[in-house]
C-alpha positions in Angstrom: -25.2 12.3 -12.1 -25.0 9.1 -14.0 -23.8 5.8 -12.6 -20.0 5.6 -12.5 -17.3 3.1 -11.6 -13.7 3.9 -10.5 -10.9 1.5 -10.0 -7.5 1.5 -8.2 -4.6 -1.1 -8.1 -3.2 -2.5 -4.9 0.5 -2.0 -4.0 3.7 -3.6 -2.8 6.8 -1.7 -1.8 9.9 -3.8 -2.9 12.5 -1.4 -1.6 12.8 1.7 0.6 10.3 0.8 3.3 10.3 3.3 6.1 13.1 5.5 4.6 10.8 6.4 1.8 9.2 8.7 4.4 12.5 10.6 4.6 13.2 11.0 0.9 14.7 7.6 -0.1 14.2 6.3 -3.7 11.8 3.4 -3.5 10.7 0.7 -5.9 7.0 0.0 -5.8 4.7 -2.2 -8.0 1.0 -2.1 -8.5 -0.7 -5.5 -8.1 -3.1 -7.4 -10.2 -5.5 -7.1 -7.3 -7.3 -3.9 -6.6 -10.6 -2.3 -5.6 -13.5 -0.7 -7.4 -16.1 1.8 -6.3 -19.4 2.2 -8.1 -22.0 4.9 -7.6 -25.6 4.8 -8.7 -28.2 7.5 -8.2 -31.2 6.7 -6.0 -34.4 8.6 -5.0 -33.6 8.7 -1.3 -31.6 11.6 0.0 -28.8 9.6 1.6 -25.7 7.5 0.9 -26.4 3.8 1.0 -22.9 2.2 1.4 -22.1 -1.5 0.9 -18.6 -3.0 0.8 -18.0 -6.4 -0.7 -15.0 -8.7 -0.2 -13.1 -10.9 -2.7 -15.9 -13.5 -2.3 -18.5 -10.9 -3.2 -19.9 -11.1 0.4 -20.8 -7.9 2.3 -18.3 -7.1 5.0 -19.5 -3.6 5.7 -22.8 -1.6 5.2 -24.3 1.5 6.6 -26.3 4.6 5.6 -24.9 8.2 5.8 -26.5 11.6 5.8 -25.6 13.7 2.7 -24.5 16.9 4.6 -22.2 15.9 7.5 -22.0 12.3 6.4 -23.3 11.2 9.8 -23.6 7.4 9.8 -26.9 5.7 10.8 -25.0 3.2 13.0 -21.9 4.3 14.9 -18.9 2.0 14.6 -15.2 2.4 14.0 -15.3 1.8 10.2 -18.3 4.1 9.8 -16.5 6.9 11.8 -13.4 6.5 9.6 -15.5 6.6 6.4 -17.3 9.7 7.6 -14.0 11.3 8.3 -12.8 10.5 4.7 -16.0 11.9 3.2 -15.8 15.1 5.2 -12.2 15.5 4.3 -13.2 15.1 0.7 -15.9 17.7 1.1 -13.3 20.0 2.6 -11.1 19.7 -0.5 -14.0 20.1 -2.9 -17.0 21.9 -1.4 -19.1 21.0 -4.4 -18.7 17.3 -3.6 -22.2 15.8 -3.1 -23.6 19.4 -2.8 -27.0 18.0 -3.9 -30.1 16.4 -2.6 -29.4 13.4 -4.9 -28.7 10.2 -3.0 -26.5 7.4 -4.1 -26.0 3.7 -3.7 -22.3 3.1 -3.3 -20.6 -0.3 -3.7 -17.0 -1.1 -3.2 -15.5 -4.4 -4.4 -12.2 -5.8 -3.1 -10.3 -8.3 -5.2 -8.1 -9.4 -2.3 -8.6 -10.4 1.3 -8.5 -7.4 3.7 -5.7 -8.9 5.7 -3.4 -9.1 2.8 -2.2 -5.5 3.2 -2.3 -4.6 -0.5 -4.1 -1.3 0.1 -7.7 -1.6 1.2 -7.4 2.1 2.4 -5.2 3.5 -0.4 -7.4 2.1 -3.1 -10.5 3.5 -1.4 -8.8 6.9 -1.0 -7.8 7.0 -4.7 -11.3 5.9 -5.9 -13.1 8.5 -3.7 -10.6 11.2 -5.0 -11.4 10.3 -8.6 -15.1 10.5 -7.8 -14.8 13.9 -6.2 -12.2 15.2 -8.7 -9.6 16.1 -6.1 -5.9 15.3 -5.4 -5.7 11.9 -3.8 -2.4 12.7 -2.1 -4.1 15.6 -0.3 -6.9 13.4 0.7 -4.4 10.8 2.0 -2.6 13.5 4.0 -5.9 14.5 5.7 -6.9 11.0 6.5 -4.4 8.1 6.8 -1.1 9.9 6.1 2.1 8.1 5.0 4.5 8.5 2.1 1.8 8.2 -0.6 3.6 5.5 -2.7 0.5 3.4 -2.4 -1.6 6.1 -4.1 1.0 6.3 -6.9 0.6 2.5 -7.3 -3.2 2.8 -7.3 -2.9 5.1 -10.4 -0.3 3.2 -12.4 -0.2 0.0 -14.4 3.6 -0.5 -14.3 6.3 -0.5 -11.7 7.4 2.8 -10.5 10.2 4.5 -8.5 8.8 6.9 -5.9 10.7 9.6 -4.1 9.7 12.5 -1.9 11.4 15.9 -2.1 11.3 17.2 1.4 11.5 20.8 2.7 13.3 20.5 6.0 13.9 24.3 6.5 11.1 24.5 9.0 10.6 22.7 12.3 8.0 20.5 10.5 9.1 18.5 7.5 7.0 19.2 4.5 6.7 17.5 1.1 7.7 19.8 -1.7 6.9 17.4 -4.5 6.6 13.7 -5.3 8.8 12.3 -8.0 7.0 9.3 -9.6 8.7 7.6 -12.5 7.2 4.7 -14.4 9.9 2.1 -15.1 10.4 -1.2 -16.9 10.9 -3.7 -14.1 10.9 -7.2 -15.6 13.6 -9.3 -14.0 14.7 -12.3 -16.1 14.5 -14.4 -12.9 11.0 -13.4 -12.0 9.8 -17.0 -12.0 12.0 -17.5 -8.9 10.4 -14.7 -7.0 7.4 -15.4 -4.7 5.2 -13.4 -2.3 4.3 -15.1 1.0 1.7 -13.8 3.4 2.5 -13.9 7.1 -1.1 -14.6 8.2 -1.5 -11.3 9.9 -2.3 -7.7 9.0 0.3 -5.1 10.0 -0.8 -1.6 10.9 1.3 0.8 8.8 0.7 3.7 11.2 2.2 1.6 14.0 5.1 0.7 11.9 5.7 4.4 11.0 5.6 5.4 14.6 8.1 2.7 15.5 10.4 3.9 12.8 10.4 7.6 13.8 11.0 6.6 17.4 14.0 4.3 16.7 15.6 5.6 13.5 19.3 6.6 13.6 21.8 7.7 10.9 19.1 8.0 8.2 21.2 10.1 5.8 23.8 7.5 5.2 21.2 4.7 5.1 19.1 6.6 2.5 22.2 7.1 0.2 22.8 3.4 0.3 19.2 2.5 -0.3 19.0 4.8 -3.2 21.8 3.0 -5.0 20.4 -0.4 -3.9 17.0 0.4 -5.4 18.6 1.2 -8.8 20.6 -2.0 -8.6 17.5 -4.0 -7.9 15.8 -2.5 -10.9 18.7 -3.4 -13.2 19.8 -6.7 -11.6 20.6 -9.4 -14.1 20.9 -12.4 -11.9 19.0 -14.1 -9.1 22.2 -14.2 -6.9 22.8 -10.5 -7.3 19.1 -9.7 -6.4 19.3 -12.0 -3.4 22.4 -10.2 -2.1 20.6 -6.9 -2.5 17.6 -8.2 -0.6 19.9 -9.4 2.3 21.8 -6.1 2.4 18.6 -4.1 2.3 17.2 -6.1 5.3 20.5 -5.5 7.2 20.4 -1.8 6.7 16.7 -1.4 7.7 17.1 -3.7 10.7 19.9 -1.5 12.1 18.0 1.7 11.3 14.8 0.6 13.1 16.3 -1.7 15.7 14.4 -4.8 14.4 15.5 -8.3 13.7 15.5 -9.3 10.0 12.6 -11.7 9.3 14.8 -14.5 8.0 16.9 -14.5 11.1 13.8 -14.3 13.3 11.6 -16.9 11.7 13.1 -18.6 8.7 16.8 -19.0 9.4 17.0 -22.4 7.8 15.5 -21.3 4.5 17.8 -21.7 1.4 17.1 -18.4 -0.3 16.6 -14.7 0.3 13.7 -13.2 2.3 12.8 -9.5 2.4 10.0 -7.7 4.3 7.8 -5.4 2.4 6.2 -2.3 3.9 5.9 -2.2 7.6 7.9 -5.1 9.1 6.1 -7.9 11.0 3.0 -8.6 8.8 1.5 -8.7 5.4 3.5 -10.1 2.5 7.2 -10.8 2.2 9.3 -11.3 -0.9 11.1 -14.6 -1.4 13.8 -15.3 -4.0 14.8 -18.9 -4.3 16.4 -21.2 -6.8 13.9 -23.9 -5.9 10.1 -23.6 -5.4 9.7 -22.6 -1.8 6.0 -23.5 -1.4 6.6 -26.8 0.5 8.9 -25.1 3.0 6.5 -22.3 3.8 3.4 -24.6 3.9 5.2 -26.8 6.4 5.7 -23.6 8.5 2.0 -22.9 8.3 2.1 -20.2 5.6 -0.2 -21.3 2.8 -0.8 -18.0 0.9 2.1 -18.2 -1.6 1.9 -16.3 -4.9 4.4 -16.6 -7.7 5.5 -13.2 -9.1 3.4 -13.6 -12.2 0.2 -14.1 -10.2 0.7 -10.9 -8.2 2.2 -8.5 -10.7 1.2 -7.5 -14.2 
């Protein structure tokens, strides 16, 4: 096998967080930041793995056996990576069915704590390498709706919706409806993404949602209409109102306090959580540049829309 490089985009979920799991129509955007995976044949019969951060510094490295992918050094990251590789092998028995070793390098373009998809970009890259369905690999490893995998594969904004089979005791995904769209709001220069200085665990957020959710059917119908309105919104004021209404619906559904009410009640503009509430990035829509406000609050990672999105 020759040297190869694979690449996947990061992700942001602008609408439909949580309820996307139950079939709501969601608006998602791939980010300018992503992750690459490069493989290079070596003479040794093992996998030599190195992961580099956005500063090109090694943040993880280990060796793995070729057959069962047993790591040389046991740690949480190595165990998780071993699980992913074994799941990949399960989906494609021909994957690494060789005595040929490889040097593997992953390169992140964003800090790990940003929550833009360190895991989903890795899953999509490995799936490309092994020539398997990345959604199946996601189901066998991290789980979730899969919108992040769809973002990893696309260059433009998408709507994402699961068609669910609820005829059995266990809800199953019949199909994923992924539609590439033209999302280019005329007020995009007034949209910003602010990082909350902490990484939110999506699996914890999903567990909280399933434990607390009520009246999802009605909420999903409203969110579906709201997602379409956000896509076609022609004014900042209208978009801000949609952000506020969306936060209100999800807060009632999950029994959580909207972020603006909890932390930024004096902010003159709209604030919306993205993905699992309580961490990662939020979306801010404001007539005036909000950077000074958030910096004074201690939040210094503030990206204008054009710096985050294609």
